[in-house]
Backbone as JSON, one array per atom type, in Angstrom:
{
  "sequence": "XXXXXXXXXXXXXXXXXXXXXXXXXXXXXXXXXXXXXXXXXXXXXXXXXXXXXXXXXXXXXXXXXXXXXXXXXXXXXXXXXXXXXXXXXXXXXXXXXXXXXXXXXXXXXXXXXXXXXXXXXXXXXXXXXXXXXXXXXXXXXXXXXXXXXXXXXXXXXXXXXXXXXXXXXXXXXXXXXXXXXXXXXXXXXXXXXXXXXXXXXXXXXXXXXXXXXXXXXXXXXXXXXXXXXXXXXXXXXXXXXXXXXXXXXXXXXXXXXXXXXXXXXXXXXXXXXXXXXXXXXXXXXXXXXXXXXXXXXXXX",
  "N": [[73.29, 36.45, 58.64], [73.78, 39.32, 55.98], [71.32, 42.68, 56.25], [69.8, 43.69, 52.93], [70.43, 46.38, 51.76], [68.19, 48.27, 49.66], [68.04, 50.03, 47.22], [67.08, 51.4, 45.24], [64.19, 51.95, 45.95], [64.97, 53.38, 48.07], [66.0, 55.62, 46.37], [63.77, 56.11, 45.59], [61.81, 57.13, 47.31], [62.51, 59.59, 47.73], [62.76, 61.03, 45.47], [60.11, 60.91, 45.71], [59.42, 62.46, 46.77], [61.05, 65.37, 46.12], [58.99, 66.04, 43.94], [57.22, 67.82, 44.68], [59.21, 69.74, 45.8], [59.55, 70.59, 42.79], [57.48, 71.21, 41.56], [56.54, 73.8, 43.13], [58.93, 75.39, 41.55], [57.55, 75.31, 38.79], [54.8, 76.01, 39.7], [55.95, 78.45, 40.67], [56.67, 79.71, 37.94], [59.14, 79.28, 36.8], [60.7, 76.65, 35.21], [62.2, 73.31, 36.59], [65.45, 72.1, 34.37], [67.47, 70.49, 32.46], [70.52, 70.48, 31.4], [72.52, 67.09, 29.08], [75.37, 67.08, 27.3], [76.46, 64.95, 25.36], [79.7, 64.1, 23.66], [80.5, 61.07, 22.22], [80.76, 58.22, 20.97], [80.34, 55.89, 22.7], [78.07, 53.38, 23.97], [77.47, 52.89, 26.73], [77.49, 55.2, 27.44], [75.65, 56.36, 26.63], [73.33, 55.23, 27.13], [73.85, 55.16, 29.63], [72.82, 58.73, 28.86], [70.5, 58.81, 28.45], [69.12, 57.9, 30.65], [69.15, 59.57, 32.36], [67.78, 61.77, 31.04], [65.23, 60.36, 31.56], [64.13, 59.99, 33.84], [64.36, 62.45, 34.48], [61.52, 63.37, 33.14], [60.0, 61.69, 33.93], [59.83, 63.58, 37.04], [59.16, 65.97, 36.01], [60.78, 67.35, 35.42], [62.49, 69.55, 32.43], [64.31, 68.43, 29.71], [67.27, 68.76, 28.28], [68.73, 67.71, 25.43], [72.2, 67.66, 24.04], [73.76, 66.67, 21.23], [76.97, 65.67, 20.49], [79.38, 65.35, 17.25], [82.1, 63.42, 17.81], [84.45, 63.18, 16.73], [84.46, 66.34, 16.21], [86.18, 69.27, 16.52], [87.41, 70.3, 19.42], [86.68, 73.04, 20.92], [84.61, 72.87, 19.27], [82.46, 71.83, 20.94], [83.31, 73.53, 23.71], [82.81, 75.98, 22.84], [79.57, 75.29, 23.04], [79.14, 74.62, 25.72], [79.94, 76.83, 26.44], [77.08, 78.78, 25.53], [75.38, 77.05, 26.95], [75.85, 77.52, 28.92], [75.18, 80.7, 29.26], [72.45, 80.15, 28.96], [69.54, 81.06, 30.12], [67.51, 79.99, 30.8], [68.81, 76.9, 31.39], [68.97, 74.74, 33.91], [70.96, 73.52, 34.85], [73.85, 71.6, 33.76], [76.06, 68.95, 32.62], [78.61, 67.63, 31.3], [78.54, 64.35, 29.91], [81.17, 62.04, 30.38], [83.62, 59.76, 29.17], [85.18, 62.05, 27.73], [86.48, 61.79, 24.64], [90.21, 61.84, 23.44], [91.11, 64.11, 22.57], [90.45, 66.15, 23.71], [90.93, 68.63, 26.66], [89.32, 67.22, 29.46], [89.22, 68.18, 32.51], [89.74, 71.24, 30.94], [87.41, 70.88, 30.07], [85.09, 70.61, 32.48], [85.91, 72.72, 34.11], [85.0, 74.81, 32.08], [82.49, 74.76, 32.99], [79.63, 76.66, 33.74], [79.47, 77.4, 37.68], [77.28, 77.29, 39.25], [75.81, 76.2, 37.31], [76.81, 73.58, 37.71], [75.82, 70.47, 37.63], [76.68, 68.25, 38.5], [79.1, 68.78, 40.27], [81.81, 68.87, 40.17], [83.83, 71.28, 39.5], [86.53, 73.22, 40.69], [85.73, 75.59, 41.81], [82.85, 74.27, 43.59], [83.91, 72.48, 44.43], [85.72, 73.08, 46.06], [84.58, 74.65, 48.03], [82.94, 72.47, 49.24], [84.51, 71.24, 50.29], [86.04, 73.05, 51.77], [83.55, 73.44, 54.27], [80.53, 73.92, 53.23], [78.95, 73.47, 51.39], [77.9, 74.2, 48.07], [76.66, 72.03, 45.63], [76.39, 69.27, 46.49], [78.42, 66.53, 45.07], [77.63, 63.42, 42.74], [77.07, 60.19, 43.7], [78.83, 60.11, 46.16], [76.9, 62.43, 47.88], [75.07, 60.96, 47.66], [74.79, 58.07, 48.87], [75.97, 58.81, 51.56], [73.01, 59.69, 51.77], [71.79, 57.31, 51.18], [72.88, 55.55, 53.42], [71.82, 57.05, 56.19], [68.83, 56.24, 55.3], [68.9, 54.6, 55.98], [69.01, 54.11, 59.05], [71.56, 54.0, 59.94], [74.4, 55.32, 62.16], [76.69, 57.72, 62.04], [77.85, 59.7, 62.87], [80.79, 59.57, 65.5], [81.85, 56.91, 63.98], [83.69, 54.3, 62.6], [85.26, 54.9, 59.69], [85.96, 53.38, 56.3], [87.17, 54.71, 52.9], [87.4, 52.57, 49.66], [89.19, 53.63, 47.54], [90.31, 56.94, 45.81], [89.6, 58.7, 44.14], [88.19, 61.23, 42.34], [86.46, 61.41, 41.65], [84.48, 59.9, 43.63], [85.68, 58.49, 46.36], [87.99, 60.55, 47.32], [85.69, 63.03, 47.45], [83.53, 61.37, 48.87], [84.95, 61.3, 51.53], [85.05, 63.49, 52.55], [83.59, 64.39, 52.93], [82.4, 62.17, 54.96], [83.6, 63.51, 56.94], [83.38, 65.64, 57.66], [81.99, 68.35, 60.16], [79.23, 67.97, 60.39], [75.38, 66.72, 59.68], [75.53, 63.59, 59.05], [77.74, 63.3, 59.04], [80.94, 63.48, 60.24], [82.69, 61.68, 61.02], [84.81, 59.27, 61.44], [87.8, 58.58, 59.27], [88.95, 56.65, 56.82], [91.43, 56.5, 54.64], [91.86, 54.8, 51.84], [93.91, 53.56, 49.42], [95.52, 52.09, 45.91], [98.04, 51.57, 46.5], [97.79, 51.09, 49.62], [98.79, 49.19, 52.36], [98.36, 45.28, 52.96], [95.13, 45.96, 53.35], [93.09, 45.56, 54.04], [93.61, 45.38, 56.35], [92.74, 47.55, 57.47], [90.22, 47.17, 56.56], [88.93, 45.79, 58.29], [88.16, 47.11, 60.85], [86.93, 48.72, 60.43], [82.99, 49.76, 61.06], [81.86, 51.2, 58.76], [82.37, 50.04, 55.78], [83.39, 51.79, 52.35], [83.49, 50.77, 49.09], [84.74, 51.74, 46.54], [86.73, 51.27, 44.68], [87.09, 50.8, 42.29], [87.62, 47.69, 41.03], [86.54, 44.63, 40.79], [85.43, 42.27, 43.03], [87.14, 43.26, 44.96], [87.16, 43.6, 47.74], [86.05, 40.79, 50.64], [84.7, 39.22, 52.79], [86.29, 38.14, 54.07], [87.9, 40.22, 55.19], [86.31, 42.01, 56.75], [84.84, 43.52, 59.01], [82.42, 41.84, 61.75], [79.03, 42.36, 61.58], [79.73, 45.0, 60.05], [78.72, 48.51, 58.42], [78.63, 48.29, 54.38], [78.9, 49.13, 51.22], [78.57, 49.21, 48.08], [80.34, 51.11, 45.94], [80.92, 49.56, 43.21], [81.21, 49.17, 39.53], [81.46, 46.92, 37.67], [82.55, 44.78, 34.64], [81.95, 41.5, 34.13], [84.17, 38.35, 32.48], [82.09, 35.7, 32.72], [81.93, 31.67, 33.35], [80.0, 30.52, 31.21], [80.89, 32.06, 28.7], [79.48, 34.41, 28.76], [78.65, 36.64, 30.8], [78.88, 39.22, 33.7], [77.59, 41.4, 35.21], [79.71, 42.92, 38.04], [80.18, 44.8, 41.82], [82.96, 45.98, 43.68], [82.98, 44.64, 45.77], [83.18, 41.86, 46.98], [79.79, 39.66, 47.19], [78.37, 37.47, 47.89], [80.24, 36.79, 49.53], [80.73, 38.36, 51.18], [78.55, 39.25, 52.81], [77.95, 37.47, 55.26], [79.66, 38.46, 56.43], [78.86, 41.26, 56.77], [76.13, 43.64, 58.55], [74.56, 44.89, 56.94], [74.35, 45.49, 52.88], [74.79, 46.96, 50.2], [73.85, 46.35, 47.15], [74.67, 44.62, 43.92], [73.72, 44.99, 40.47], [71.3, 48.55, 41.79], [71.97, 48.99, 44.29], [73.37, 51.82, 45.51], [73.55, 52.84, 42.06], [70.39, 54.14, 42.17], [70.42, 55.87, 43.73], [72.55, 57.88, 43.03], [71.64, 59.29, 40.9], [69.06, 59.96, 41.87], [70.16, 61.5, 43.09], [71.11, 63.7, 40.85], [69.22, 64.72, 39.84], [68.44, 66.4, 41.97], [70.28, 67.58, 42.35], [69.94, 69.73, 40.44], [67.21, 70.26, 41.19], [68.04, 71.84, 42.67], [69.23, 73.68, 41.45], [68.07, 74.96, 39.71], [66.67, 76.33, 41.93], [68.51, 78.72, 43.41], [69.23, 79.63, 41.11], [67.1, 80.58, 40.38], [66.02, 82.17, 43.06], [64.22, 81.38, 44.42], [62.75, 80.13, 46.98], [62.62, 76.62, 47.75], [61.82, 73.74, 49.71], [63.73, 70.96, 49.98], [64.69, 67.84, 50.46], [66.23, 65.51, 52.81], [67.34, 63.06, 53.7], [69.35, 63.3, 56.0], [69.22, 64.7, 58.23]],
  "CA": [[73.25, 37.17, 56.81], [73.15, 40.8, 56.07], [70.41, 42.99, 55.6], [70.51, 44.65, 51.58], [69.8, 47.95, 51.65], [67.2, 48.58, 49.12], [68.8, 52.19, 47.5], [66.07, 51.81, 44.83], [63.46, 52.58, 47.2], [64.89, 54.79, 49.04], [65.78, 56.8, 45.49], [62.14, 57.06, 44.86], [61.01, 57.79, 48.04], [63.51, 60.97, 47.74], [62.0, 61.4, 43.69], [58.71, 61.28, 45.25], [59.2, 64.28, 47.72], [61.44, 66.18, 44.82], [58.5, 66.29, 42.62], [56.81, 68.56, 45.19], [59.67, 71.22, 44.83], [59.69, 71.0, 40.71], [55.76, 71.25, 41.98], [57.12, 75.27, 43.57], [59.56, 76.03, 40.57], [56.69, 75.41, 37.64], [53.81, 78.12, 40.36], [57.29, 80.31, 40.7], [56.69, 80.75, 36.02], [60.4, 78.25, 36.38], [60.56, 74.43, 35.36], [63.92, 72.64, 35.97], [65.77, 72.59, 33.08], [68.88, 70.03, 32.9], [70.81, 69.83, 29.81], [73.28, 66.67, 29.34], [76.07, 66.37, 26.71], [77.41, 63.62, 24.5], [80.04, 63.65, 22.83], [81.68, 59.99, 22.48], [79.61, 56.95, 20.48], [80.09, 55.05, 23.79], [76.77, 52.74, 24.55], [76.75, 52.77, 27.81], [77.2, 57.18, 27.39], [74.31, 57.17, 25.4], [72.55, 54.09, 28.1], [73.49, 56.8, 31.25], [72.52, 59.71, 29.18], [68.98, 58.37, 28.41], [68.47, 57.22, 31.59], [69.52, 60.67, 32.75], [66.58, 62.4, 30.3], [64.02, 59.47, 31.5], [64.86, 60.16, 35.61], [63.83, 63.87, 34.52], [60.72, 63.63, 32.29], [59.13, 61.89, 35.32], [59.94, 64.17, 37.91], [58.4, 66.9, 35.89], [61.25, 68.33, 34.78], [62.6, 69.66, 31.91], [66.08, 68.33, 29.67], [67.86, 69.46, 26.59], [70.0, 66.48, 25.44], [72.48, 67.45, 23.23], [75.07, 65.08, 20.79], [77.92, 66.34, 19.21], [80.97, 63.91, 16.68], [83.25, 62.81, 18.66], [85.76, 64.45, 16.12], [84.95, 67.81, 16.27], [87.29, 70.27, 17.59], [87.55, 71.21, 21.64], [86.45, 74.66, 20.26], [82.49, 73.1, 20.31], [82.28, 71.81, 22.58], [83.64, 74.48, 24.78], [81.67, 76.6, 23.34], [78.88, 74.42, 23.63], [79.21, 74.92, 27.16], [79.22, 78.49, 26.9], [76.13, 79.23, 24.76], [74.26, 76.36, 27.54], [76.08, 78.69, 31.01], [74.38, 81.77, 28.63], [70.83, 80.04, 28.68], [68.81, 80.91, 31.75], [66.59, 78.39, 30.92], [68.66, 75.87, 31.69], [69.74, 74.74, 35.53], [71.63, 73.05, 35.61], [74.55, 71.33, 32.92], [76.63, 68.09, 32.71], [78.78, 66.7, 29.67], [78.59, 62.6, 30.41], [82.38, 61.23, 30.12], [84.81, 60.25, 28.42], [85.21, 62.86, 26.32], [87.45, 61.85, 23.01], [91.3, 62.27, 23.9], [91.65, 65.03, 21.87], [89.65, 67.17, 24.54], [91.09, 67.75, 27.89], [88.34, 66.77, 30.23], [89.42, 69.42, 33.21], [89.16, 72.44, 31.17], [85.19, 70.56, 30.38], [84.94, 70.63, 33.83], [85.93, 73.57, 35.14], [84.36, 75.56, 31.61], [80.87, 74.59, 33.56], [79.24, 77.55, 35.2], [79.9, 77.02, 38.68], [76.26, 77.87, 39.34], [74.87, 74.95, 36.77], [77.87, 72.41, 37.94], [75.35, 69.95, 39.31], [78.29, 67.13, 38.73], [79.94, 69.79, 41.59], [83.57, 68.56, 39.93], [83.93, 72.16, 39.83], [86.96, 73.08, 41.25], [85.09, 76.01, 43.09], [82.11, 73.14, 44.41], [84.8, 71.02, 45.23], [86.77, 74.01, 48.05], [83.32, 74.52, 49.13], [82.52, 71.17, 50.16], [86.2, 70.87, 51.54], [85.45, 74.03, 53.17], [82.31, 73.52, 54.14], [79.58, 74.85, 52.82], [78.5, 73.48, 49.89], [76.62, 74.31, 47.27], [76.48, 70.84, 45.56], [77.4, 67.95, 46.55], [78.97, 65.05, 44.18], [76.06, 63.19, 42.97], [77.29, 59.89, 44.06], [78.73, 60.86, 47.21], [75.74, 62.19, 48.26], [73.3, 59.87, 47.28], [75.74, 57.42, 49.66], [75.23, 59.71, 52.25], [70.99, 59.55, 52.41], [70.75, 56.22, 51.87], [73.3, 55.99, 54.79], [70.44, 57.91, 56.74], [67.99, 55.84, 55.27], [69.06, 53.13, 56.41], [69.17, 54.49, 59.93], [72.92, 53.58, 60.43], [74.48, 56.81, 62.35], [77.37, 58.01, 61.18], [78.79, 60.04, 64.1], [81.75, 58.52, 65.62], [81.56, 56.02, 63.61], [85.14, 53.88, 62.16], [84.54, 54.69, 58.47], [87.2, 53.15, 55.3], [86.72, 54.97, 52.35], [88.34, 51.99, 49.16], [89.68, 54.94, 46.32], [90.51, 57.93, 46.27], [88.77, 59.59, 42.4], [87.97, 62.64, 42.47], [84.64, 61.24, 41.79], [83.72, 59.23, 44.67], [86.69, 58.98, 46.6], [87.8, 62.14, 48.12], [84.03, 63.92, 47.65], [82.71, 60.77, 50.48], [85.49, 61.06, 52.49], [85.13, 65.14, 52.85], [81.14, 64.49, 53.71], [82.36, 61.81, 56.28], [84.06, 63.95, 58.39], [82.44, 66.89, 57.98], [80.61, 68.28, 61.5], [77.49, 68.27, 59.92], [74.6, 66.22, 60.05], [75.91, 62.48, 57.85], [79.44, 63.05, 58.92], [82.0, 62.9, 62.26], [82.98, 59.93, 61.64], [86.55, 58.89, 61.5], [87.57, 57.85, 58.28], [90.66, 56.63, 57.18], [90.96, 56.82, 52.74], [93.03, 53.49, 51.55], [93.95, 53.58, 48.01], [95.95, 50.73, 45.69], [99.52, 51.76, 47.3], [97.34, 50.92, 50.49], [99.49, 48.38, 52.39], [97.26, 45.04, 54.01], [93.68, 46.82, 53.02], [91.7, 44.1, 54.86], [93.19, 45.34, 58.46], [92.65, 48.86, 57.69], [88.84, 47.62, 56.53], [88.94, 44.61, 59.7], [88.33, 48.15, 61.9], [85.65, 49.39, 60.07], [81.81, 50.79, 61.38], [81.53, 51.35, 57.59], [83.49, 50.28, 54.7], [82.57, 51.96, 50.84], [83.78, 50.22, 48.17], [85.08, 52.73, 45.94], [88.32, 51.02, 43.96], [87.27, 50.09, 40.38], [88.27, 46.34, 41.31], [86.16, 43.48, 40.9], [85.7, 42.05, 44.66], [88.53, 43.28, 45.77], [86.39, 42.93, 49.49], [85.32, 39.84, 50.79], [83.43, 39.32, 53.93], [87.82, 37.97, 55.71], [88.15, 42.09, 55.33], [85.69, 42.51, 56.86], [83.96, 43.39, 61.04], [81.52, 41.42, 62.01], [78.35, 43.68, 61.75], [79.77, 46.63, 59.26], [78.17, 48.66, 56.6], [79.04, 48.07, 53.17], [77.84, 49.29, 50.81], [79.26, 48.93, 46.94], [80.63, 51.67, 44.74], [81.92, 49.44, 41.66], [80.37, 48.55, 38.98], [81.91, 45.17, 36.91], [81.48, 43.57, 33.93], [83.31, 40.21, 34.44], [83.47, 37.54, 31.6], [81.16, 34.04, 33.2], [82.16, 30.43, 33.22], [79.95, 29.59, 30.04], [81.85, 32.77, 28.11], [79.38, 35.75, 29.14], [79.69, 38.22, 30.78], [77.65, 39.41, 34.25], [78.05, 42.85, 36.77], [79.49, 43.35, 40.42], [80.94, 45.14, 42.18], [84.05, 45.8, 44.66], [82.57, 43.88, 46.54], [82.4, 39.53, 46.56], [79.01, 39.94, 47.61], [77.77, 36.15, 49.01], [81.58, 36.84, 50.63], [80.16, 40.27, 52.16], [76.98, 39.17, 53.21], [77.42, 36.64, 55.77], [79.58, 39.55, 57.58], [78.45, 42.44, 57.56], [74.73, 43.56, 59.27], [73.52, 45.68, 55.66], [75.58, 45.73, 52.03], [73.96, 47.15, 48.59], [73.17, 45.57, 46.67], [74.68, 45.42, 42.51], [73.34, 47.04, 40.71], [70.25, 48.05, 42.54], [71.99, 49.88, 45.58], [73.55, 52.81, 45.04], [73.41, 53.71, 41.35], [69.74, 54.71, 41.71], [71.07, 57.08, 44.51], [72.95, 58.31, 42.02], [70.86, 59.38, 39.92], [68.09, 60.5, 42.32], [70.41, 63.24, 43.63], [71.37, 64.74, 40.18], [68.25, 65.4, 40.35], [68.25, 67.04, 43.28], [70.95, 68.87, 42.26], [69.11, 70.25, 39.21], [65.91, 71.85, 41.44], [67.81, 73.21, 44.0], [69.69, 74.93, 40.88], [66.96, 75.23, 39.81], [66.06, 77.23, 43.09], [69.24, 79.69, 43.34], [69.36, 80.72, 39.8], [66.02, 81.8, 40.31], [65.74, 83.08, 43.6], [62.52, 80.78, 44.65], [62.66, 79.22, 48.05], [62.29, 75.35, 47.25], [62.73, 72.3, 50.61], [64.51, 69.82, 49.82], [64.33, 66.47, 51.38], [67.58, 65.62, 53.25], [67.36, 62.06, 55.14], [70.32, 62.71, 57.15], [69.03, 66.37, 58.51]],
  "C": [[72.62, 38.2, 56.66], [71.71, 41.09, 56.22], [70.76, 43.56, 53.94], [69.33, 45.77, 51.87], [69.7, 48.58, 50.35], [66.95, 50.06, 48.59], [67.61, 52.09, 45.82], [64.52, 52.38, 45.33], [63.49, 52.92, 47.63], [65.46, 55.78, 47.85], [64.6, 56.65, 45.01], [62.03, 57.6, 45.83], [61.81, 59.91, 47.47], [62.41, 61.35, 46.55], [60.5, 62.57, 44.23], [58.68, 63.1, 46.14], [60.15, 66.04, 46.92], [60.54, 66.95, 44.14], [57.96, 67.6, 44.18], [58.22, 70.39, 45.69], [59.55, 71.24, 43.9], [58.21, 71.93, 41.27], [55.95, 73.39, 41.77], [57.33, 75.53, 42.43], [58.6, 76.66, 39.67], [55.21, 76.57, 38.91], [55.43, 79.26, 40.68], [56.88, 80.14, 39.57], [58.3, 80.31, 35.8], [60.15, 76.52, 36.48], [61.77, 73.67, 35.2], [64.03, 72.87, 35.12], [67.5, 71.57, 33.16], [69.1, 69.89, 31.07], [72.62, 68.63, 30.02], [74.01, 66.93, 27.28], [77.31, 65.59, 26.39], [77.84, 63.92, 23.31], [80.82, 62.81, 22.5], [80.2, 59.07, 22.22], [79.68, 55.47, 21.31], [78.92, 54.41, 23.77], [76.46, 52.79, 25.84], [76.81, 54.07, 28.32], [76.35, 57.1, 27.83], [73.49, 55.99, 26.77], [72.29, 55.42, 28.88], [72.63, 58.07, 31.12], [70.63, 59.63, 28.75], [68.57, 58.14, 29.37], [68.59, 58.58, 32.52], [67.99, 61.28, 31.58], [64.77, 61.42, 30.58], [63.98, 60.17, 32.76], [63.3, 61.77, 35.13], [62.13, 64.06, 33.95], [59.6, 62.78, 34.43], [59.14, 62.03, 36.67], [59.43, 65.03, 37.21], [59.81, 67.91, 35.71], [62.05, 67.94, 32.61], [63.61, 69.51, 30.52], [66.58, 67.83, 27.7], [69.31, 68.17, 26.44], [70.57, 67.24, 23.83], [73.91, 66.78, 22.62], [75.84, 66.24, 20.08], [78.68, 64.51, 18.57], [81.74, 64.29, 17.33], [85.03, 63.58, 17.92], [85.41, 65.82, 15.46], [85.64, 68.13, 16.99], [86.69, 71.02, 19.23], [86.94, 72.14, 21.28], [84.86, 74.57, 20.23], [82.36, 73.04, 20.87], [81.85, 73.13, 23.68], [82.54, 75.63, 24.49], [79.38, 76.08, 23.22], [78.11, 74.72, 25.18], [78.76, 76.26, 26.86], [78.4, 79.77, 26.3], [74.73, 78.29, 25.7], [74.49, 77.2, 29.52], [75.51, 79.76, 30.63], [73.03, 81.58, 28.94], [70.28, 79.9, 30.6], [68.12, 80.44, 31.54], [67.17, 76.97, 31.6], [69.69, 76.42, 33.19], [71.2, 74.06, 35.82], [72.98, 71.34, 33.86], [75.88, 70.0, 33.21], [76.89, 67.76, 31.52], [79.41, 65.36, 30.58], [80.79, 62.98, 29.91], [82.09, 60.06, 29.83], [84.13, 61.05, 27.5], [86.01, 62.81, 25.52], [88.64, 62.84, 23.72], [92.1, 63.23, 23.02], [90.9, 66.24, 22.73], [89.6, 67.06, 25.85], [89.69, 68.08, 29.13], [89.34, 67.81, 31.7], [89.25, 70.8, 32.74], [87.8, 72.07, 30.92], [84.71, 70.95, 31.7], [85.52, 72.04, 34.78], [85.25, 75.39, 33.52], [83.26, 76.33, 31.89], [80.91, 76.11, 34.24], [78.77, 76.68, 36.55], [78.3, 76.49, 39.9], [75.17, 76.2, 38.64], [76.02, 73.54, 36.51], [77.2, 71.08, 38.37], [75.73, 68.22, 39.2], [78.76, 67.48, 39.83], [81.47, 69.1, 41.56], [83.47, 69.84, 39.2], [84.9, 72.27, 40.4], [86.38, 74.76, 42.04], [83.98, 75.45, 44.11], [82.99, 72.55, 44.26], [85.99, 71.63, 46.31], [85.26, 74.3, 48.28], [83.03, 73.18, 49.78], [82.93, 71.24, 51.15], [85.79, 71.58, 52.21], [84.24, 73.71, 53.88], [81.06, 72.99, 55.41], [79.17, 74.74, 51.26], [77.66, 73.57, 49.46], [75.81, 72.99, 46.61], [77.19, 69.99, 46.08], [77.92, 66.61, 45.81], [77.53, 63.83, 44.31], [75.94, 60.99, 44.34], [77.81, 59.25, 45.73], [77.42, 60.72, 48.68], [74.99, 61.33, 48.39], [73.62, 58.02, 48.67], [75.45, 57.86, 50.98], [73.81, 59.54, 53.16], [70.78, 58.24, 52.28], [71.51, 55.52, 53.13], [71.42, 55.93, 56.05], [69.55, 57.61, 56.67], [67.79, 54.68, 56.11], [69.12, 53.03, 58.49], [70.68, 54.44, 60.71], [73.37, 55.56, 60.6], [76.17, 56.92, 62.06], [78.6, 58.22, 61.75], [79.74, 59.7, 65.06], [82.04, 57.25, 65.69], [83.49, 55.65, 62.75], [84.97, 53.89, 61.05], [85.71, 54.13, 57.89], [86.2, 53.43, 54.05], [88.3, 53.61, 51.12], [88.27, 52.79, 48.63], [89.76, 56.18, 46.72], [90.57, 58.54, 44.42], [88.42, 60.57, 43.25], [86.34, 62.35, 42.43], [83.75, 60.84, 43.49], [84.24, 59.16, 45.65], [87.08, 60.3, 48.03], [86.6, 62.75, 48.6], [83.5, 62.59, 49.2], [83.93, 61.14, 51.91], [85.28, 62.74, 53.15], [83.94, 64.96, 53.87], [81.15, 63.74, 55.06], [83.15, 62.36, 57.93], [83.38, 65.44, 58.63], [81.62, 67.3, 59.39], [79.85, 69.39, 61.22], [76.3, 67.04, 60.28], [74.43, 65.1, 58.94], [77.62, 62.47, 57.94], [79.74, 63.1, 60.46], [81.98, 61.63, 62.73], [85.09, 59.73, 61.3], [86.73, 58.06, 60.86], [89.42, 57.85, 57.84], [89.83, 55.62, 54.88], [92.48, 55.75, 52.0], [92.35, 52.95, 50.19], [94.83, 52.05, 47.68], [97.49, 50.86, 45.61], [99.61, 51.48, 49.19], [98.32, 49.43, 50.87], [98.89, 47.16, 53.72], [96.09, 45.92, 53.86], [93.0, 45.94, 53.82], [92.36, 44.45, 56.63], [93.31, 46.51, 58.67], [90.5, 48.42, 57.1], [87.63, 46.62, 57.82], [87.84, 46.08, 60.69], [87.21, 48.95, 61.53], [84.01, 49.62, 60.49], [81.78, 50.39, 60.4], [82.75, 51.63, 56.45], [82.36, 50.78, 53.56], [84.06, 51.67, 49.44], [83.95, 50.62, 46.91], [86.89, 52.69, 44.57], [88.27, 51.17, 42.21], [88.13, 49.01, 39.9], [87.02, 45.48, 41.12], [86.67, 42.8, 41.35], [86.74, 42.24, 45.46], [88.27, 43.14, 47.32], [85.85, 41.97, 49.84], [84.74, 39.94, 51.63], [84.78, 38.64, 54.71], [88.19, 39.13, 55.63], [87.62, 42.92, 55.86], [84.59, 42.62, 58.65], [83.13, 42.86, 60.87], [80.21, 42.28, 62.26], [78.67, 44.87, 60.71], [79.38, 46.97, 58.17], [78.79, 48.97, 55.64], [78.61, 48.42, 52.58], [79.48, 49.66, 48.54], [79.0, 50.51, 45.76], [80.36, 51.26, 43.44], [80.59, 48.88, 41.29], [81.28, 47.85, 37.69], [82.21, 44.7, 35.58], [82.27, 42.92, 34.15], [82.48, 38.99, 33.42], [83.2, 36.09, 33.1], [81.58, 32.87, 33.02], [81.59, 30.01, 31.44], [80.35, 30.42, 28.96], [80.69, 34.31, 28.24], [79.74, 36.26, 29.81], [78.18, 38.61, 32.68], [78.34, 40.94, 35.6], [78.08, 42.66, 37.42], [80.66, 43.87, 41.2], [81.62, 44.97, 42.34], [83.17, 45.2, 45.56], [82.7, 42.46, 46.41], [80.75, 39.13, 47.66], [78.61, 38.65, 48.81], [79.02, 36.51, 50.13], [80.7, 37.84, 52.04], [79.56, 39.5, 53.33], [77.17, 38.24, 54.46], [78.36, 37.0, 56.6], [79.4, 40.28, 57.79], [76.66, 42.59, 57.5], [73.96, 44.09, 57.79], [74.6, 45.33, 55.08], [74.77, 45.89, 51.57], [74.7, 46.06, 47.88], [74.42, 45.89, 44.66], [74.2, 44.33, 41.47], [72.06, 46.58, 41.71], [70.34, 48.91, 43.8], [72.47, 51.59, 45.34], [73.88, 53.61, 43.73], [71.99, 54.16, 41.23], [69.89, 55.95, 42.89], [70.98, 58.01, 43.88], [72.34, 59.37, 41.61], [69.95, 60.23, 40.62], [69.31, 61.47, 42.28], [70.71, 64.4, 42.39], [70.22, 65.98, 39.92], [67.49, 66.23, 40.93], [68.82, 67.88, 43.32], [70.07, 70.27, 40.93], [68.3, 71.07, 40.14], [66.39, 72.77, 42.9], [69.49, 74.49, 42.75], [68.98, 75.94, 40.69], [66.47, 76.85, 40.89], [66.81, 79.05, 43.6], [69.13, 80.0, 42.62], [68.49, 81.61, 39.96], [64.92, 82.02, 41.3], [64.19, 82.0, 43.77], [63.39, 79.09, 45.19], [61.63, 77.27, 47.83], [62.68, 74.04, 48.94], [62.53, 71.37, 50.05], [64.83, 68.21, 50.66], [66.22, 66.16, 51.93], [67.41, 64.75, 54.23], [68.75, 62.09, 56.59], [70.36, 63.53, 57.59], [69.33, 67.33, 58.04]]
}
């Protein structure tokens, strides 16, 4: 039976360590500030934004909550981003996705000042990550990297399989795992919807990161005994009684019988993603205000 990796407790420890960095910035006469922009009536997006603001408040980070009408012109959103880019008090800036259909999200990402891009989606920050000298690491992959380190998983020399190739998780996760750096040095395979015989690939892996957005895609029969399984998926599915429940991209009970360690859904990767957004905001504040801050790095 696999050990359950508690993302909540690891994230809480990281936030505690980050508090000292926030204090260092405040002592230098600057309180870190994160601005969030929401242009969607989607209840899930509103919940995510509220959670991020609550996290900021808990750590002593100021937050700006900017709400735009869904029917507003794209130019209104771009002007808002430009204003926040120019605001010297704002260190981190993110636009919550999804945005309305009449707004080009790629243009949104490219509009954000790369120094304030705490999601690490801007092409400049993506390029720096691929080149091996990241300014900021995307929150979910970085959170997974820290989670593995906290669990004592040595990625160096390990065979890793990333299931999914999104720009948010799959691609940057693979890049982090192959870097010649702590938390990297893994032999990494990226699988996706066109992969033939997915199970044949995952059964070779010491580490499986499931991030395909497909409910319970990976089950125990697709895992090497003792593998470490990180489930990024958050999928709401109907239950037999007409209700619904959250499940991951991994069939948890089946995988738990085969794996050595596994993240639950919820309570695994999600808390780490939120913690690393705070991490990036604090780092951004230090860089923009020339204040040296010590940031926790469990990967070394």
